[in-house]
N, C-alpha and C positions, 0 to 999 in steps of 0.2 A: 411251535415253542410251544402251544396251547396242548399238544396230546403230552407232551415232553412230560410236561410239569404236574398235570395230575396222575399220571404214572407213577412218578416219585412219588406223588403222595400215599397214596394206593400201596405203593409197595412199602413207604415208611410208616404206614399206618397197618399194615398185614393183615385188614380185615378185606374182603372183598366191597368195593362199593360196585356198583353191578355196570361190568366195562360198557354196556347198550348206553347206558343212562350217564355213565364219563364222556362220552363221543357227543351224543346227544347236547347236553351241554356246553363241552366245549366249542358246538358250532352254535349254539343259540347268541342272537344278538346281543349287543351287551345289555339296553333297555328293555330286554325280554328278560336275561340275568338277572338283573338288579331286582325287578320287581317279585321273581323266584325268589331271589335270598331273599327280599325283605318280606316275605310271606312266610317267611318260615318260621316256625315257635321254636322256641329252647325245647328241644328232642329230649326224653329219657332211654330211647332205649338205643341200644351201643349203636347197631344200623346206620340208623338215623343221625344219630351224634357225627358218624363219619360224613355223613350227606352233607349235613349242616356245613361242617367246616370245611371240606370239599368247596362246596357251593360258595361259601361267601371267600374263603382264599382265592379262586378262580376269576371272581370278580373283581379281588385286588390287583391280581395278574393282568386284566385285563384294562382295566381302568385307572388303576393304581390310588384307587378310593381306602385310606388308611383306614375311614370306619370299617367296611367288612373283615380287614383285615386284622382289625382288633376286636370284633366280634367272633374269628377265627382263634385268637390268641383265648379271649377269656374264656370260650366254652372250652377250647382244649384243657386250660390249668383246671377245670372245673370239671370234668371228665377225669382227669388225671386225678385229682383229690378224693372223689365218690368212689370209684371202681379199684383203687390201687388196692384194698385191700380182699377185693374179689376175683383180680387177674393174676394170672400166674407171673412168672418172672418176667418171662420174654415177651408176655403181652403189656407188662407197665414199661418193661423197657422201650417198645417202639409207642408207645404213647408220649413218652417225655423225649425219644428222637424227636417226634412230630413237636413237639412246643420248642424246642430248642430251632427245631429248623424255622417255625414260623418267626418265632424273633429274633434268628439272625436277618430272615429276609426284610422283618420291619427295622433293622438295626442297618441293612446294608442301602435300603433307601432311604433312612434319615440320613446317612453321610452322604450319599449322592446326592440329597438336597441341600446339604450344608457345603458341598463342593460347589453347586448352582452357584447357588446364593453369595459362595465367595469369589467367585468368576464374575458374577453380575456386578460385585462392587467393584473390583479390578477394573471393569469396563466406566461403569458410572460413576463411581466414587458414593453414591448413595448409602450414606450408614444404615438405612434399614437393612438391605441386603447381607451387611456385616453381623449386625443383632439376630436376623433370622438363622443367618449359620451357626454363630454360637449355641443356637438354642435349638436348634435340631442336633446339635453335637450331645449338648446336655440332655435332652430326650433319649438321645442314640445311647447314653451313658446310664440311663437308670434302667435300660434293657438288658443289656452286656456291659457292666467293666470291662474298661481298658486292660487288652491282656498283658503278656510280658512283651519288652522292649521289640523280641528279635522275630514276635509273632505276626506273618506277613497278612493275616485278617486284618489284621488290625492297625496295621501300618500306615497304609492309607490314611486311615481317621486321624491317629496322629499325626501327620502331617501336616492335613487342612485345618487341624486344632492349632496347629504351628503358625500358621502362614495367619488366622484370625488373630492370635496374640501380637502376630507382626503389625499387621496392622492397626491394631488399638494402640500397639506403642507410636506409631506414626501420630496417631489422634490427640492421644493424652500424655505421651513425653513421659510414660510410667516406666522406669527401667526394668522395673520387675515385669510386665509384661515382654519385653524383652528381652530377657534371660528366660522367661518359660519359653517363647518361640524357641528360642537356639536350642532350648533342652529337649522341644518336643520334633523339630524338623530333624535333628539329629537321628533322634530314636527312630523316627521314622526310615533317615536312611538308611541305619543298620537294621532295621528288622526285615531288610532283603540280604541275600549271599552279595558278599563281593563283586561288583560286577556283572550286577544284574539289572536289565535295563533300568527297574524300579529305583535300584540302588542310586545309579549314575542319575538319573532324571533329579531325586530330593538330594543329592550331594549337592547336584547345580543350583538348584534352587536355594539351598543352605549357602551357598556363595555369590548367588546374585541378586540375593533381594536387595535392592537397597534401602527399605527401611531398615535390613538389620546391618547392613554394612555402613550404614550411617552411624549408627550406636556402638559399631566396632569401631570405626574409626575415633569416636570420642573418648572408648573408654580402654583401647587398645589391652585387654584382657588377654593375658599370657596362653590362657586356657583354651579362648574362643582363638584367638590369632591360632595355637596347634591345632584345634579342629581343622580350621580352617588351609593351613601347611596340608594335613592330611586327605582331607576331601580334594584338593587339587593333586596331588601326586596320584590318589585310588581313579581319578576322572581320567588323566593321561596314561595311564596303566592300561586303560582297558580302551583307550582309542580305536575305532573302526580301520581298518588297515585297506585302502583301495576303496573301492565301492562308491554309490553315490553319494551314503551319508559323509563320504571320510571329511568334506569340507567344512561340511555344517558343523560337525563334532569338532573339528579341531579351533573352529570358531569360536565355539562355546567355551572349549578349554581358554583360550587365550582372554577369555571376558573372566575367567575365575580368577589370572593370573596378574590381572589388571586389580579385581578388588584385594587379592592380597596385597598387593606394591600400596595404593591406597590407604590400606589399613595398616599396613608395618613400615610401609617404606622399605622396605625387601627390594636392595637393590637386583639381587639373585633373581628376583620372580619376576621383573623388568628383562634380564635378559632370556630369560624362560618366556615369556609369554613372547617376545622378538622372534624368536625360533620358532615357536607352534604360530606364530603368524605369518610367518616366510611360508613354513609349511602349507599353512591352509592357502595362500594367495597361487603356489605350485600347483596343488591340489584340485582348483578350481579352473574348467575349462577356458579358452578363452572366451564361449558365448554361453558360460554357466551366468543363470538371471541373478544371483548374487556377486560376482566377481566385481563390482564397484564397492560393493558393502566391504568384502572381504580384503581389498590394495586398502578402504580409507582405513581399516582397524591395523594393519600395519604401518600405516603411514603415521596412523596418532600415538602406538607404541614408541615409534622412534623419535618423535615430538615429545614424548613426555619422557624417554631419557635425556635428549637434549636439554630437556627445559628442568630435570632434574641437576645434572652433570655438567651440562656446558657446553658436550663436546659437538663442533661442528660437521663432524662426520657423519653423526646422526641426523641431524636435521636436513644436509646434502640427501642422504639418503631416503629420508624421507619426501621431498622434494622429487628426486629420480621414481620412486614409487609411484607416486601420484599422478607424478605427467606420464608415466608409462599406461596407466589408469585410461586418460584419455583417447580417446577412438581415433584410429587414423581416418585422415580424409580421403574421403570417395574424389574420384575422378571428376565430381561433376559439383566438388566444394562442400560439398553437405558432410554433417557429420551425426551419429547419433547422438540422441539425447543423451544427456550425464547426470545422475543426480547429483543434486542445487550441494549438497554436502559435501562433494568429493571435489566440486571448485571451490569453495568457502573453506576447506581446509588447506586446496593448496596455497590459495591466496595468504592465507594464514601465515602457512609455513614459508613464502617466499617476503613477505611482511618482516617477520622475525630476523629471517637470514640477512634482510638488509640491517635490520640493527648492527648488526654483529660486523657486518661488510662494509656497508656504504658503499654497495654495486646500486647505483641508481636503476639500471635497468631490473633490476627484483621488485623492486618498489613502483614500477610503471606496469610490470606485468601482474602484478598483485592487484593494482587497482583497476587495470582492464578486466582483470578474469571476472574481477566484482562485480562490474559494470555489465557483463554478460548473462548474469540471473536477471529473470525477470518478475521480481518480487510480488508481481501482483499476479503471477501465473499459479495459480490454486496451492501456495504454498502455506503451508499452516502456521497460525499467527507468531508462534515461537521459532520456526525457522527465518521467518522475515525480520523479526527482530534480531536474529543471531548475523542475518545477512547485512543489515543495515547500520549493527556493534562494528561489522568487522571490515565494511566500507568504512564507517566513520574513523576509524583506528589507522587507516592505511593513510586518509588524507588527512588524518593529524600530525604523521611522520613524515610526509612529504612536505608539510606546512612550513616543520622545522628545519626543513633542507632549500628551502624553494621561499618560504616568507612569502608565499601569495596566500592577502586575505581570506579570497573565496576559499581556500580549501578550508581554514580553521573555521570559518563561518560554516559550510556545510555539515564539518565534519560535529562540529556542537550541535546540529541539528537534526541529521542523523542518529549520533548516542542519543539524545534527547527520547526521539521516538522509538526507541526501543525499549528505553527503561519503562516509558508508558504501556509497549506491547506486554512488557515482562519484566518483573523486577527482578531481575538476579546481579550479584555484588560485582560481577565483572563489570556490567553494565557500567552501572553506578562509578565503579574508580576508572575506566574510559570516559566516562562524562567528566570527571575532576581532571583529570589529565586534559582533554580540551581544554575547560576551562580557565585551567592554570594557563596553559600556552596559549589564550588568547589574550588573559588576562595582562598577561608580563608584556608581550608584545604591543598593547595599548596603556601599558602603565596605569594598571586598573586596580585598585587596592578590594575595591567593592567584589569587581570579578573573582579575586583569588581568596576571599572570603565565600562567596559562593561554591568556589570550588573546594572548599574544605568543608562545607554544610555537606557535600554531596559525597566525598570521599569518606566522612564518619560516617552517611548511611550506611555505604559498602560494607564498612565496619560491624555495624550495628545488627544486622543480616544476613553477617558470616557465622555458621557455628563454629563455636573454639573447637570442633575437629578438624576443618577445614584446612586444606595444607596450605591452600592458598593465602590467610590469614596474615601471614607474615608481610605477605606481599602487599596487604591495604592498609597495613598499619605503615608499612614503609612509608608507601605513600602521601598518607596522610599527614605522618611526621616531615617529609620535606617540603609539605606545604605550609605548614607552620612555618618552618624554615623561612619560606619563601615570603611570607607575610610578613616575619621578622627582617628580614633584608630589608622588607620596602617602607614600613614603617619605623622599625625598632620596638622596643616594649619586651621586657626581659620575660613575661608571661609567655608569649607565644615560643620564644626559644626553650625554658624549660619546658612547654608542648612538646616540641619539637624533640628535646631528646629522650623524654620520656616515653614517647613512643617510638619511634627508632630502636630503644634500648628494648623496650619489646617486643618488638622485631628481630630483632639480633639474637636477641637468647630463646624465641621461638621457632628462627629457621632452623632446619636438621645441619648437622655436618655435612662438610661436602656437599651440600647445595651450593648450585651455580652462581644462586643471588646472592647468599650470605657476604661475600667481599665487597659487593656494592654496599649491600647493607651497612655494612662495617664503616668503611668509608663515610658513609653519609652521618652516620653518628660520630664519627672521629672530627668531620668538619666542623659541626656543631660544638662537641665539647671544650674544641679549640677555640671558634668565636666567645663561650662563656669564659672560658678561662683569660683571655684578650682585655674582657669586659670585667674582668676583677673576681672571676672565679678561681677555684682551690688548685693551687700545686695537684691536686687529685685528678681535677678534669684534664689538666695539659697531659699528665701521666699515662695516663687511659687514653686519650686523643693518641699518640705517638704510637702506642702499644698495638692500637686499635687499625692505625696507618701501615704500619708492620707486616701485622697477620695480616691485612688484607693485599698485599702482594707476595705473601710469602710461599703461593703456589700450592697451600693445604686445599686450594680450590681452583677448579679452571676458571680461567678471566679472558674474554676474548681480549686483542691485543688492542683495540681502542679504548676498552674500560680499563686494561691496565696502565696505559698510559694516562688517561684523565686522573686516576687515582693516584699513580705515582707523582704524577705534576704538583695537586694537590699539596701531597707533603711535602713536596721539595719547594719549601719557601722558607727564609731566612727569617723576616719579619715575623714568622709563625713560629719559631721557638728549634726549626730546623738546626742543625751544626753543619759546619764548613763538609765535614765528612759525611754527614748523612744526605746533604744534597747530592754529591759527587756520587754515591752509593746509587741516589734513586737516579740521578738522569743517566748512569751510566744503564742500568736497565731499561730504561724508555728509550735510549738509543737502539739498543740491541731488539727494541720491539718492532721501531717505527716498520721497518721493511714488511716485517707480518702483518702491521695492518692496511698494506699497499701491495698487494700480492699481483704478479705478472699476470696472471688469469682475471684482472679487473679491465675494462676500458679503460682508457687513458682519463678521459674526463673524469672517471669517479677516481682514478689515482690522485690525480691532479686536487681535485676539491679534498682527498683523504690528507696530502701532505700537506695543504694550505693551514688546515689546522695544524702542524708542528713546525709551521715556520720559527727559527733562531732557537729551536732546542738543542741542536747539535752544538750551534755556537756555545751555548751558554753550558754544556756539558763538558765540552772541552777545558773553559772554563773554569769551570768546577773543579775539574779534575788536576790542573796545575793549582788550586789555588789548595787542593787538598794535598799537595805534595805528591802528585804522582806524575811520571815520565812524559817527556815530551813526546814521546811515540805514544802512550796510551793514548793522552792528548788529541791527537795528531788522529789516531784509530778512528777514537769517536765521530771526528766530522767524516772521516774517510765513509764510515759506515750511516751515519744518519744523512749527510746531504748524496744530491743526483740518485735518490732512490729507483726513479723512474727511469732515466736510463742506464742506471746499473744494474735494472732488470735486462732489456735488450742486451746491453754488452753480455751480458750470460749467455744468453740465449742463442746468442752469435758468437760465440766465443769460439775458436778453432780447435780445432778435436784430430789433428793431424797425429802427433805424438800417439792418443789414444787409439789411433785406425789402426799404428802399428803394432801396440803391445795386444790392444785388447779391441779387435774388430766388431763382434759381436757388442758389444757395449758402445762404441761408438756409433754403429746403426742404432741402435736404439735411442741414442740422444738422439742424433738427427732427425728421428723420426719425430720424437717428442717436442725440438725444439723447434720444426716447421710448425706443427702445430698450434704450439702458443704464439709463433712469430709469424702467424696466417693475417691476410689482412682482413680476416672478419673479426680481428679484436674487437674493434671499435663497433659490435654489432648492433643495432635497436630493432625496435617490434617494427619500424615502418619498413628496413632494407632485408629484414627477416621474411617479409610477406610481401614480395613487388607485385602490383597490379592490382592490392585490396583496396579498396573506398570505403569509408566508413566506420563503423564499430568492427573492431575486429573479433572472432568467434576464440573462442577457448584453444580451439585449434590452432588457428594462427600464433596465437602466443605459445604455446606448445612449442611451435616450429622454433621459436626465436630462442626459450629456454633451454632448448634441445643445445642448440651451439654454445651456450653460455656452460651450461654442463658439462657439457667435453673437454670445454678450456680448465675447471674445475679440474674435471679427473686425469687432465692431464699436467697440470701442475703436482698435483699431488704422486703423479709417477713419477715426474721430472725430480722433485726434489728427493723421492728414493733413489731412485737411479744415482742422484750425484752424491747420496749417503753411501752406496754399494761402492760406486767408483773411488770414494776416498779412501776406503780399506786398501785397495790394491797399492804396492809399493812405488813409490816416487809419484802419487797422485794424493800426498795427503790432503795439501791445501787446495785441491781442486773447486777454482769458484767462491772461497771463502776469502775475507778479508786479505788484505798485503800483509806480510811477515814483513819486521823493521829492517832486513836484512831487503827486501825485493822493494823497498820504500829508496833505498840509499841508492842502488843500483840505480833508479829511476833517475835520482840528479846525477848520475856521470853522464857527460862532463859537465852538463852545466845545473847549477841548483836550483832548488823547487823553492818557492817563499809562498806560504800559504798563511793570508792575513786575515785574522780571526779578532771580530769585535763582541765583545757581550756589555751587558750591564755591569755584569760580576767584574771584568779585566776583559783588556785587548792584550792580543800577544800578536809579535810575526814567529811563525815555524820556519824554521831555515833548513831543508834538508839538500844534506851533501854527501858525497860519496862513501866518508868516512864517520857522518856522524849527523844525528838529529836532534837540533836544538831550538829553544825559545828565548825571544826578545820580547821584554816588555814593553808595550806602550804605553804613552800616558794616556790615563782612563777618562771614561765620558768621552770616548771619541763616537759613540753609535749615535747619539741625538744630532751630532753636527754632523754625520756623515748621512743618516737619513732625510736630513734635510737639503743637504745638498746633492744627493742623486734624485731625488724628488723633483727638484726644480730644472736641475740641471738640463736631464735628456730633453725638456721640453721648453727651455730656456728661449733659444733661435737667436742667433745672429746679428740680425739687423736691428737689434735694440742698444742701444751703448751702454746698459745695464746689465742686461743679460749677459752680455758677451764679458765683461768683468763680472760676472759671478762666473761664469765658468771658470775665469781666469783668479777666482778666490777658492774654488774646488782644487782645482791645479797648485796652487800654494799651500792649501792646508794641506793636501793630502804628501806634501815633500815634507811639509813638518813634523806632523805628528805620526806617520807612516811609514814612507817610503825611504827616507835621508837613513833613520836609524839601523834600516836594513842593509843599504848600499854602505855604511861604515861597518857596519860589523862584517859584512863579506869582502871586504877591501876597497868596494868600488870606489876612489874617492877621488877620481880624476879622469880625464878625459883621455883614453885612448891614445895613442901617437902612433899606431902603427895600423894597419889592415885589420886584423884580429881581434875584433871588439869580444869581448866577454858579452853570453847572453843567461838572462835569467827567466825561468817559469813560473809567470804568477800565477796564485790561484785564488780569489777573492773569495769572500762570503759575503751573506747578508747584503745588507745596501750599497756595500763596494763592487758590487757584481754590475751598478750602474754607473761607477765612474772610471773615469779611462788614468789606470795606474801609471802608463808607460808613457804618458803624459805630464806628469805628476814634474812642478818643478816652477821657478821663478822662469820663466822666458822672456820677460817685458821689466827685467831691471836695466838702470841705465847708467853705468856700463856694463856691458854685457859677462855673465859668469855663468858656471859648467854645473849652477845647482839647480840640474834639471836629471831625470833617468835617462833620455836619449841623447842627453853629453857623456853619459857614462857609459850606458850598457846597448845593447839590445836587450827587445822585450819578446816574448810568445806569451801565449795563456795556454791555459786547462782549467776544464771544471772539474776536474779530479787529479790525484796522483794515480787513482786507479782510471780514470779515461786514458790518461798518459799510456800506461803500463798496456793495458787492453790495445791501443791503438799499435804502440812498438809488436807488440805481439802478433797480432796481424798480418802489419806487415811484414815481418819476419816471413812466416807461414808460407805468403803471399809471393816469394821475391822470385818466382819463376810465372808468377801469373802476368796473361796474355796482355794486360794494359801497360805492363812494363813497357811492352813493345809498340803499346798503339800508339799511333801518331795523327790521334782525331781530338780536334779543339775544337769543343761545341761550343758554340756563340749565340747566344740568344740577346739580341738588340732588341731594345722595345722603347725606340722614344715617343711612341703616340699610346698613350693609354686613356680609355675612356674614363672622362670624369676627371680626370690629373692634368695638370700643366704640361705641355710639350717638353722635352728633354732636347735641345738641339745638341748638346756636344757627346751625347752616347753615339751618335754617328761617327764621330770625330774621335771616339775612344775605342770602335770599331774598326776603324781603318788602321789604328795605329797596332792592333793587334793583328790584324789581317796582312800590314808589311814587313810586322816581325816573324810572324810563324815559317817560314823559310830558314828563316836563320835558327829558330826555335827547334826546327825538325817535325816541324807540326802542320798537318792538314786543317784549313778553316772548315767548320759545317756548320752551316744555319737550318734547321729545321723548320717547318711549318710553328708555326706561335701558337701551338694547341697543348695543354697540359699533358696527353698522352705521348703525344707526339716528342717533347721533350725529356719527359721519364723513359721511355723506350731507348732513346739518343744517348742517354746517360750509361747504359748498359756497356757499352764497347769505349766510350773517350778517355782519352787521359787528361787534358784541361777542359773546366767546365767553367765560360764567363759569362758571369749575366750582368747586363749595364740597362736598369730602368728604373719603375718604380719599388718601393719596399713596405709593407706596413707591417706594423703589430699589434696584435691584440692581447687588451691588460685580461680580460676576462677568460678567456681559453688561449694560452702563448701557443698552444698546438695547431690555432687557426692563422695564428701567423703564417703571412706568406708573400710572394714575389707575385705584382700585381702583370698580367699579360696584358697582350690588347685590350679583351673585353673586360678590363679592370678587375672587382670583385667578382665578378660574375664565372672569372676563368685563372682560378686562383690558386699558384703552388705553394701548398702549404709545407707548413710543417711536418705533420703527420704526412702530409705526401712523398717526402723526402727521407723521412725516418721507414715508411712501407719500402722505398726501394731499394732492396737489397742489393749492394753492389760488392757484397765482401770477398766474392768468388773471384772477382776480376777488377779490383779496386783503383781506381781513379786515383791520379797524384793530386791533385788541386782544383778546386772549387773557390773563384773568386765572384765574390755577390757586390758588385757595385751598385749597391742602392744602399738607401735610410734603413736604419733601424733593424739590420738583418743578425745584430749580434744582441738586441735591446732586452733588458730584464722588467717588461712591462709588470706584468703581478707582483704585488711587492709581497705576499705570500711564498711564493713561490721563486723565490731569486734564485734559491738553492739547489732549485732542479734544472737552470740553463735549459728552460726548454725555448730554443730560439732557433732561426735556418742554419745559425754556423752548426751548434750540436745537431741538428736532422743531419746536415752531411757527414757529418765526422759518423753517426753511427750508419747511415748508409752507407758509408767504405772509404769515403774520401780520407785521405793522408792529412793535408793541407787545407786549410780555409781562411780566407781574407774576406772580414766583414766591417760591420759597423756598428758604433754603439746607440747612436743618435744619426739623425740627419748630416749629408752630406751639399756640400757644392756640385754642382751639375760637369761646369769647367774644370774642378780641381781631380775630379775623376778621372781625367783624362790624365794629367800630370803623375798622379800616384800610380796608373796601371802602368805608364809609359816604363815610369824608372824599375817597378817592378819587373816586368819583363823584357828588360835591357838588362838587369841584372843575372837572371837566368839565362838568357841569352849568353854571357861574359865568361858566366861561373857555371852553366850544365843547369840540368833541373834536377838540384838536390835540394834536401830539407834548408841545409844553410843558407843554402841563395834564395827561400821563398823569405825566410825571414830578414834577412838582409837586403833582400831588394825593396822590402817595405818600411822596412827602420830607414831608410837613403833616401826611400820616396816623401814619408811624410816629415823628416829630418829638414828636407828641402823647402818644403811649402814651410815648415813652422820657420825656417831659417829667413824667407821672403816677408813672412808676415813679423816677425820681430825688424826687421830692414823699415818695411812696411810706417811702423810705429815710431820706429827712431827717426826717420825724416819729418813725418810727420812735427816733432817734438823741437827737433834742428832748425828745420825750415817750416814754422808753421803756418806761412802765408802763401807758399808754394803749393800745387796742386800735382800731385804724381799720380797719371792713372795707367801709365805702364811700368814694365820693369826692364826697360831695358838697359839698363846697368847691372848685367848679370854680378857680375864680376863685384861692381861696389858693394854690394850687398852678401854676398859670401862672404868679403874678406869682412866684412862686419860683423857678421853673425856669428864668428869664432869667437866661441865663448874662453872668458880668463879665468883666473883661479878666484874661488870665492873669498870674498873678504867680509870679517865680523860686519855686524850692523846691530847694534845696539836700541834703536829706534822703536816702538813698537810695530810691529806689523799687521797687516789686515786680518792675517788668521787670529791673533788674539783678540783686536779686537771685536771680529765677528764672535767669537766665543765668549767673550763679554757680552756682548749683547744679547745672544741668546739667553744668558744666565739674567739678565734684566728685564726678559721677557716671560720668567718663570718656565723657561723650557728646559725639564727634567730628564733625567733616565726613565726616573717614575711613570711618565707621561707614555712609556711604550711598555709598560707592563713589568710585571714581578719577572726574576729571573724563570725563565722556560715559559712563562707565561701563553696563553693562545692566541688572545685579542690583544694585538698590536695595532695603535690608531696612527693614522698619520696627523704630522705635527700641526695642531690650530694654527689658523692665522691670527692676527692681531690686528684691530682696527687703526692700524696707521693710515696716514692718508696718501693715497695711490697717485703718484705723477706721471700725467699721459707723455707719452714719447711717438712722435713720428717714426717711424723705422726709415733708416736711408734705403736707399737702392740695392738690393745685395741678389747677388747670382741664384738662380734655380737650383734650387735643390730636390733630392728623388726623395722626396716622403709624400702622403698625400696632401693634397691640400686642404686639410679641414682644420678645425679648432677644437679639440676634444674641453672635454670639463676640465679634466687632468693640465693639460696644458696652461688653461685660463689661469688657471689655481697656482701653475708653476709660474707664472707669466708676471701674475699679482704678487707673488712673495719676493720674487725679484726686484721687482719695483720697490717694496717695501724693506728694503734690505740696500737703500743709497746710498746711506752713508759710508757703509762698506765694502760696497762694491765701486769705490773709485780710490785711486791710492792719493798721495798727497799732491800730487801735481795735476790732476785733475783731468780728465780722456774729453774728447769733443766729439768725438767719431767712435764707431765701434770698434770693437777688436777684431783681427782676421784670424777666424779661431777652428774654421773647416778643417782643420790638419788633425786636429785631438783626436776623431771616435773612431779611426781603423783601429781594425785590431786581426792578428793571427794566433789563430789555432793551429796546431798541429801536436807534430810528434817527436 
């Protein structure tokens, strides 16, 4: 370089500087050269002037000494001024060229110095460097003014000056600085040809400057936005194709679209960014050093579109992209290091998806992922803050689900730490949420006030242009509303409304959070209206509620249901028609909130939130004048959702196979994936053999299984939609039509009993019509009270047994008798051809034995009982009945119709439970009858897997032993084997034991509580052992509602199997056999009770006079009775306790409470000796509460004659479910 520059100078000057001197000086040491230059006087001679200029310039080149360059420039200017008159034109021109060259060199060095200073400022934030850069550029302008905007020589300087103004805007907030920066950087970019590397460089800076983007988001100047669009399009137009730089260039381009979206809320920019980010990931090889960065970028883009539009598909894709980026696990079990931000992002996405779907596995995986990040392992403080914040948010969400106070305390601590490390609005928002949740849990008003202060801080430090500001405003508005709820005070309510109004007004149209904010505002406006507000408040609230669920914005199924239920409150001003409209919408959404891809535990948690809504919807529909079919269809759609999912995926596709085999094959493949035993996956199951904390690789493996199910459901739904387009399959897996319902009632009518706080009805489905009869109102409270208590009453006590009797008589008066009268079943049949009714109870009636309703202990006897007029069978729903029949028709040729195997499971001895001596006798009866039944008895090893395997080819399954019902998780209810609870045959086991291809005929569950409905918020889901057997493929199931007597089980089984022997293994024989067996036990109980009244001093311990009690038990015609019944007295008594329907919530309320107990005296009783029952021998808190309640109702549990011994009611709980 030293030789080139002097040659250039010599050529520029045009006079000869001695070449040897030039070489000598160029090779001279810097110190000697400087000394030589400083020793030179200002020469007059032309040749000396040239040497002087050259020497000083050479010093500058070698040492960057601006003072020597300045001397060279000054002397050149003087030379030009003095000699211009004596030089010829050629010589004069060369002198001026030299002067111009020297000035450009100084200008270039000043610009380079400015560039270096601005870069130092970028690195350090020291303002002195920014000032130095401005000073250098100012001096450069004194040498050469900035040229035309398209001149490349000056474009770099222009851009650097623009950067300086952008930084100064950040420091001062002066918008003129931002405008000047935008102007200069845009000019710099356009100083190069379109597509030139420097053109792309400056356009990229124009798009990605955080300082300018903050300003543009705030001002949204159309001219600036137009420039951003043009810049982004140009960058994309000249993206490199293939090659090593392609991925990086694509990444930079996506960032431009990100800024454009944030500046202009452009969904189109977001879509284009996702497209480029997808290509970027594809362009990066598996070993690309930045592959994690690119994958995280794509996932964040998808997450942004989810947060803007609310589409769960985008969030699912974001999770999939992030999970695919996790390295595969090597054979050693070790994995590569993964950037913390990728794990943090994945955990965030999973947490968001949980909020929309409430799939607990997502939340657990998110927390496990965050716990794999070691915050102390060299993370920057901002990264540690982000991780603490994210984990704290996730723990808050888990606290809301599980109510473990350790989670909320840890959440508050972690998020508070994050705010101390870095003050960001989202951190303060999260802390406010956690403080509020903890305060509401502990009923701490001061805690809510602290949450408000923290939330207001988030609002205060958030720029007006920040797109998240509406969310922060909404949160604080909700907090003020919470404090109003806790302590009253119109100031809090008004402030809540003010903030929520701001939130709604500033949320962009189409934003997925807009309907939620509108609903919050509507709720508070409605509250102010109730407190004396204006009609305008009421009208606006109504409008907001309607708009929030109108579909103009995406809403998750869960949010849609919550908002709609809030709107559908009669005391809040909703009309009958509006309530019906809202509840219709909710019922149609319930199934979406609990998709079949969910684990059953999550489905149960979700469905428990919607208890009673279908019943209220049906009642509201009738009140609004809609048809009985419409109301009944709502019940069918909203009840039994979990079992309905299983029925759908297990539906028979033989007709589809005949006409469209390819579609049938696809259906079966998806069905098998959705109905696999891996449905209830969890982290431990997905990572066998792993002990201690799980790595993100372990967690990803579990996530992969869940994602496969989500994708399978999407494909399943799309396939069903395709099938419905085919002729003859228009209603494929859709709700039953009216004609299909009526066909299901041929030949036996179906009766659906619906109790609601709105009204109570019985729907009667017959082969020619569907109608409803209105039942007496306000039956819900009585049904719930009886249902809660009867199932735990225990017949060893006089009071409890009379309490069961009361429930039977109440059902007769208020529910069943009106139905039988409407159907014309008013007498006891005189011939053997008994009519039959299919009963479908709803809600709390699922805990009561409709088939046993009536006045069984009247003296003299009457026919005022169900079992003296009709035979009874049950179904959980009409769709379940239809599904079972269709399945059986399609399996008419299945092998099990010819199987002769009777699978018998006798368990007289169970670890930890009372011995059941009559089990052996019961099994002996069945064994003796098997030859006449054309069955071969088989008793396998009493192991869970052996029994499930043996079911595959049995015709009859008979279990005799203990049963257990799990109130917290009905799917864990089961049949106890020898090892007791350690080897339980559960509902889930039976559901997953698919026998549809080879369906057995009968499952006889001779145990306690096999049809029990313990979980009060899942009554309509029908999750118990009976339904599990039906879903597994059994045509008929015999079970029990609650505890049964060990010796009586023998009698019932004997009568049923003898009936089958006499009439064959037919549908009707099962129903008739159970009816006759139970009726015989009832008759015996009636005779015993009568004998104790007729002969009070005698003791009858045996039933040796069978003829006498059978003759006595034959009922006569019922007679009018004008005296107050126990039912009337009981209901009146309930009213004196202040127990009303309102205690059970508003119509459709998701918060239903157990009936409160009053402080009446509890009378102790000593139980009489009663036979062993087939229930676990322990008393739960529910059982104790129920027993206490029964004792408190003594005045109405005894009839006028009084009772001195417990009634024999062990015949009551037997049930038949079938087809």
